[in-house]
N, C-alpha and C positions, 0 to 999 in steps of 0.2 A: 679246418677253416672253411669259411663259406665258399660254396661252389667248387668244392674239391672232392665230391663223392664220385669215385670211379671204381668199378669192380675189377681189380687187377690181381686177384689171388694167383700167386705163383708167377707173377709177371716178371720178365727180364727187365734189365735197366731201361731199355728203350721205351717199354710200356709204362714202367714205373714213373718215368720222367714226364708223363703226360700230366701228372698232378702230384706235387710233392710238398707236403707239409701239413702239419697239424695246423695245419694251417688249412682253406679260399681259405686370400692373398689380396677398398672398399671405399668410402666417400672419396671424392676426387682422387684420393690416394688409396682407395679401396681397402680401408681397414685402419687408416691412421686415425689419430684423435681429432682430426677435422670433422666437424659434424656433431660434436658433443654439445648437448643443450644443458639446461640447468641440472645439476646433480640431483639424483633422486634415490630413494631407498627401495623402490619396488614394493611388492606385497608378499605376505606370508613369512614363514620361518626364515631366520637368518637375514633379516632386513634392517638390522640395527645400525650398520655402518653405512653412511651415505657414500654412494659410488657415482661416477659419472653416468649420465643417461645419454646413450647414443641416439641421434636423430634418425627418423625413418627414411628409407630409400625412396627415391622418386624415379619413375620410369622414363623410357624413351623409345622411339621407333627406330628399327633397323633401316638404314638408308638404302643399302644395296648389298647383295650377296655375291653376284656374279663376278664383280671386279675386286672383291675383298682380298683374294689371294695375292693379287698384284700389289695391293696397297699396304699389306702387312710387312713391317720390317722390324726385326728384333735380333740382337746378336745371337749367334750360334743356333739359329732357328731356320728351318726350312719348311715352307708351307707347300704341301702337295696339291691341295685342292680346296675349293670353297663351292659348295653345291646347295642349291635351294631345295628344301624339303617341304612339300605342300602340307597343309592341314590334313591330318588323318593318314599321312604317309608313314607315320609311326604310331603304334598304339601300345599302351602300358596299362595293365589291369583292366582291359576292356575299354579304356578311354582313348579317343583319338587325341594325339598331342598336337597343339597348334603349330602353325607354320613357323619354320625356323631355318637358319643357315648352318650347314654342317661343314666345319673346317677341320681338315686333317693335316698333320705335320709331324715333325720330329725335332729334337734338340740334341746338340752335342754328339753328332755322329763321329765315330772313332773306330779304330782297330786296336784291340787289346794287345799290349806287349807281353802279356802273360799267357793267354790261351790262343791268341791269334784270331779270335772271332770278332765279327762286326757288332758294334753296340750303338744304340741311340735311345733316347727317351721318346718313345712314340706317344702321340696323343690325338684325341679328337675333342673339338669344342662344338657345342650346339648353342646357337645364339638366336633367341626368339625374335620374331618380327616385332611383337609387342612385348618389350622387355620391362621387367619390374624394377630395374636398377640394382639388382643383386647378382652376386657371383657365388656359385657352389662348386667347391672342389670335391670331387667324388673319390673317396679312398676305397680302392677295390680290395677284394679278399684274396685268400690263398697266397700263391707265390707271385701274384700279378702276372706279368708276361704276356698279357693280351689287352688290347685297347677295347674294352667292352663298351656297350652303348652308353653314352653320357646322358643319363636321365636324372640322377641324383636321388638316392634312397631317402625315404622319410622315416624308415624304421619298421622293424618286425617283418613278418612273412606275408606273402600274398598282397603286396602293396597295391592300393587302389589309386594312389596319387604319386607324384614325383616332383622334384624341384623344377624340371624343365616345363612340365605342364603348368606349374604355378607362375611361370614367367622368369625363372632364373636363367642366366647364362651358365652352362655347366661344362666342366672339363673332366675327362677320364684319361688315364694313361696306363702304360704297361710298366711303369716305375723303372724303366731303364734297361729292359731286356725283352726280347721278342718271342719268348716261348715260356710256358708255364712248367719249367723243369728246374731242378736244382743246379744244373750244370753251370749257370751263370755265376755261381759262387766261386768258381775258380778265378774269376777276374775280380781283383780287389775293389776297383771303382764301381763295378756293378753291385757289389755288396753294399757299398755306401749309398748308392742311388736308391736301392731297394729299401735300405734302412730309414733314410731320412732326406737325402740330398735331392732326390727327384722333385719332391713337392716344393722344396726351397727354390729350385730353378724354374719350375713350371708356373707357380703362382704369379710372380711378377710379369712373366711373359703373357700369361692369360689376361691379366689386367690391361696390358698394353694392347692386346688384340681387341679387347672390349672398347678401349678408348678409340681405337681406329674405326671400329664398326659403328659405334653410336655417337661419337663426338664427345664422350665423357666416360670416365672410368666408373667402376661400380661404387655406389655409395656404401654398400654393406657387403661383406664377404663371409661365407660360411664354409665349413669343412665337415664332412660326415662320412661315415662308413661303419660296417660291422665286421667283426672278427679281426683279421689283419687290417681291414679298413678302419676298425675302431682303434687299433694300435697306431696306424698312420695319423689318425685324428688327434690322439693324445700326444704323440710326438710333435705334431705341428703346433699344438697349444704350448708345449714346453719350449720348442726351438724357434718358432716363428710367431710369437704372440702379437706382433705388430701387423701381421698380414691378414688376420681374420677376426671377425666380430662375434661369431657363434660357432660352437663345436658340438656336433651330434655324434656321440660315442656309443657304439653298440657292441656288446659282448667282447670287450677289447682283450686281445692277446698282448697286453703291453709288456709282459715279461715272457715273450714268445719262446726264446731258446730254453728257458727254464721249464716252461709248460711242456715243451716237446720232450725234454729229457725225462721229466716226471712221467709222461705218457709212455715212454720207452720202458721205464722202470715198471709201470703198470702192465705193459705187455709181457714183460718177463714174469711177473707174478701170475698173470692169467695163464701163461704157458705152463707154469708149474702145477696149475690146477686142472689143466685140460685133460679130458678123457680121450680125445683124438689128437695125437701129436700134430702140431702145426696149426691147429684150429683153435685160436684163442677163445672163441665164443663158447666152446664146450667147457671152459673153466668157470663160466657164469652164464648159464643157459637162459633162453628167453623165459622159460617157465620159472626159473629161480629169480630172475630179475623182476618178473611180475609179482612173485611172492613177496619180495622185499618192498616193492612199490605199494602193494596193498597193505602191508604191515605199517608202512609210514603213514598212509592215509588213515588207517585205523587209529593211530595214536595222535595224529596231528590235524586231521581235516577240520575238526570242530573247534580248534583253538581260536578261529576268527569269528566264532559265533554261529556257524551253520555248517552242516555237512553237505558239501556241494562238489566233491571231487577235486578240490583245489586246496593246496597248503599255502595260505596267504601269509601266515606268521611263521616264516622260515626260521627265524631266530629261536622262537619258543620251541619249534619242532626239534631242533638239535638237542635240546635238553630233555624233551619228552620221549624221544625215540632211542631205543638201544638195540643194535643189531644182535647182540648176544642174548638179550632177554626176550625180545619181541618177535624173533624169527625162530621157528623150531630148529633144533639141532638133529641131524640125521642119526638114527640108531642103526639097528641091524639091517634095516631095509635098504640102506645106502641112499645115494642121491637119486631121488625120483621126482623132483620138482616141487615137493611139498616141504622141503627142509634144506638147510645148508650144512655141509660137513664142518667139523671143527677147524680144519685147515682153511676152508673157504672163509669162515668168519674171521679168522686171524688175518689172512691176507687181504681180503676185501675191506675189512674194517680199517686196516692200516692205510689202504689207498684212499679211503674217504677222509681219514685223519690227515693224510698228506704223505706221499711217497718220501722215503728217507734216504739220506746218504749213509755211508758206513758209520759215521759218528753219531747217527740217530737224529740229525737235524734235518729239517724239511728241505727238499729240493725246490719246491714251488709253493703250493698252498693246499689247504684242505678243500673238500667238496661237501656241500650240504646234502644230507639225505632229503630226497624229494620224491614226487610221484611220477617223474618222467623217465625212470630207469628202464622201463620195459619196451621202449621204442626202438625201431631200426636205426634211427638217427643216433641214439645213444650208443648202440652197439657198433656202428660204423667207426666212431671216433675212438672207442676203447679197444677194439679188436683188429680192425683193419689199418687204422692210421699209424700205429707204432711201427708196423712192419714195412709199409709202403710209402708213407708220407713223412712222418717225423724223422725216420732214418735218413732219407735223402737230404732233408733240410739241415739236420745236425752235421752230417758227414761232409757236405759240400758247400753250404752257405755260411755256417757259423764256426765250424771247427778250424783251428789253426794247428798244423797245416790241414788243408782239406784232403780227403781220400782221393785216390786215383779212380776216376770214373770208369776206366776200362775194366777194373777188377771189382768194382763195388757190387755187393749183393745186399739189398735192403733188409730182408728178413734176418739174414745171418748177422748183419751189423747190429740190428736192434736186440736180438736175443742173446748175443755173446759179449756185447760191450759192457765195460765196467762204468757205471754211471758216475762214480767219483772222477774217473779219468775224463769222461765227456764234459763234466762241469768245469774241470780245469782247462780243457781245450777250448771251450767257447769263451773263456775269460782271457785266453792267451793272445799274444801278438808276436810278429816276427818282422824281418826286414821287408817282406812283401806285403803282409797283411798288418798294417800298422795301427789299425783300430779294431778292438775286440768286438765280438757280437754283443756283449753286454753293454758296450758303449753305443754302437751304431743302431741297435734295435730298440733300446729302451729310451723313454724320456730321460734326459740327463739329470733331472732332479724330480723325484716322485712326489714331493710335498710342496715344492715352490712353484705355484702358478700365479704369483702375485702380479706379474705383468698383465696377465689375462684379466684378473680381477680389477686392477687399478685403472685400466683404460675403459672399463665399462663393458667388456666382453663377457659372454656367458657360456657355460657348459651344461649340457644335459646328457646324462649317461643312462643306459639301460642294459640289463643283463638277465638272461633266463636262468632261473634257479636250478634247472635241470641240465644246464650246459655241461657236457661231459669232457670238453677239452680245455676251455678257459673257464676257470672257476669263478662263479659269482662271489664266493668268499674272498677271492683275491681283489675283486673290484670293491667289495664292501670294506675290506681292510684298508685299501688305498683311500677310500672316501673317509673312513674314520681318521686316518692319519692326516688327511687334508683338513678335516674339521679341527683336529688338535692344533695344526699349524696356523689356524685362523681363529684362535681364541675360543675354540669349541664349537664353531658354527660356520660352515662354508656356504650356507643356503642362499646367501645374497648374490652368489655368482656361479655356483655349481650345485646341481641336484642330481641325485642318483635314484633311479626307478628300477626295482626288481620286478621281473615278469614271472610270476609263479607258474611252474610247470614247463616253461619254455625250454626247449633244447638249444642247440647252437644257432643263434640268430633267428630261428623260426621253428615251428613244429613242436611236438610234445603235447600233452594234455593241457592246453593253455589258450588264453585269449591273446593271440600273438599278432593280431592285425591292428596297427595303430599308426598315427601320424604324429611324430614328435618335432618335425621341422616347423610346422605352423605355430605351435606354442613357443618354440625357441625364437622365432622371428618376433613374436609378440613380446617376449621377454627382453630381447636385445633392443628393439626399436620403440617399444611403448612402455617398458618397465612393468609389464604384467607377468609377474613370477608365476610359474605353473604350480597350482595347488594339487593337481592330479591330471592324468591323461586317460581318456577313455579308450579302452581296447575291446576288440570283438573277436569271437571265435570264427573260424572259417569252415562252416558246415557245408553240406551239399548245396550247390547253386551259388556259392560265393563267387563274385566276379573275379576275385584274385586267385581263385583256386582253392579247392577243399583241402583241409588238413586231415590226413588219414589217421592221425593219432588221437582225434577227438573221441572221448567216450560216447557210446551210443545213448547214454542217459542225458546228455547235455542237449539243450536246444541248439539248433544250427546257428542261431543268431545271438547266442549268449554274449553279454557284455560285462565288463568289470572296470573299475577305476584302477589304474596303476598309480601307486602312491610314492611320494618322495621319501626316501629313507631318512629316519627310521620308522616312519609311519607305515601302518598296515591297513589294507582294506578290510573293514569289519562290517558284518551284517547289521542293519539297523533294527532288526527284530520283526519286521513285517514286510509284506510285498514279495513279488516274484524273485526267486533267487537267480533268475536268468537275466536280471536287469541291473545295470550298474547304478541306477538311481537309488537302489535300495541298499547300497553299501557306502560307507564313509571312510575316509582316510583318518586314522586316529593313532 
């Protein structure tokens, strides 16, 4: 999950717990149907059913910050401070953020009757002096456990803008526990807060704070995040559809416990292939991964009309590429980076098709063959995460009963656990843990988002096709099911954008720098449905930071359109292949 990369090889529990998991509420009523103007259909595909058109937000000035802490009153909430931040006191992507008020506090302080630890839902809010009338709930990644800076992600890597800079009031939270470790999973209420309840408690409180600060509540409210933050966003859409008007969902781990167990199964498979015991990366080396990536490009790069180092037509690629046929099989020379062994082809091919239970049914989802397998980001999630991140999350946050932290050893748990048993344990309950992980972590109904749709709210989703931990196939399959549940087309309220080559939330050989919040607002408040989103590469000199995974043959400023599924960006036949203007979504 996003923001969870830590090199902890051989780490004991204390070090492991620094980052565990495959893992990193609107018009006067802040999201109510007040503010609906004449129903409209929007533009583009999926606009056949008239839906309510929500009105645009109107801004206001912050009256005072210094006395705000004393003026805020909300049940079960303690405000620690309210501090003025001058313009430029915070910078993001090289941009100075305008003047704002930083409010820090917590909700529902308590002592757990199960583990005896202190818990609270910690948060910070940043309230612009010049407010645009909108609220952004920032869904954070990983295990949460830290109140990261409340700026509001707009999507992709190396972000050049943020919701706070655009004038939103933004909240960030630790989701109910004060450290990014899996130990909080021993407390049943902390599990529920992490799963879904923290956002349900925080959003109404945040709107009340906004009402106090500006003399009016937010006209429009948005929820966004990537990885576990994307899961938070989908869960909020399913559980709290009346609270938000727009949802920005990035690389969502919306079936997170299942993805983690599938990754553990993958770790066991790579361990069986490893030439160095305990080093899963020797089961599928960097040279071998580059070999497969290049073979995928060879078969699939031109399917969109031009060979440019990007597989735009991911669907067609899965039919065109065969691991067995298109990658050499090692002979007498053995594994030397120019081939895969027969055992590798069998095991790796099965992982891409989807890790299996003993009855041969899938644990989670398939993964598409793509060009981003050779990156360090891909390797991190496949080889490090099962042993040190997924293991702790499954063992302590989702399993019933949880393991004893005092005797837990992550790598041993991952490599020796029976995945069928783990699957039954994350679906289990008992007298202490009365809601299973498959209940508190997942959206309660994966195809019914009718309340979002029918009140005029919108969803934009994106997912990197080379994401190694949460599969873009899973998001694609979810979207296909959503379309089926909406008469074959959900495009009038939800659109899904694949990001070719992108790893988990960012990186990979991809144009991974983009802003999806701006078009989401235009869709929600103006009825302008997004026909595409322009994305750029992050080459040398990029203000958001260079992407080390970019091929040397690409222009540092390459751009591409990201297209609403099932459309694909195709070359128009002339013009620079570095310019999005010469590609069309078809």
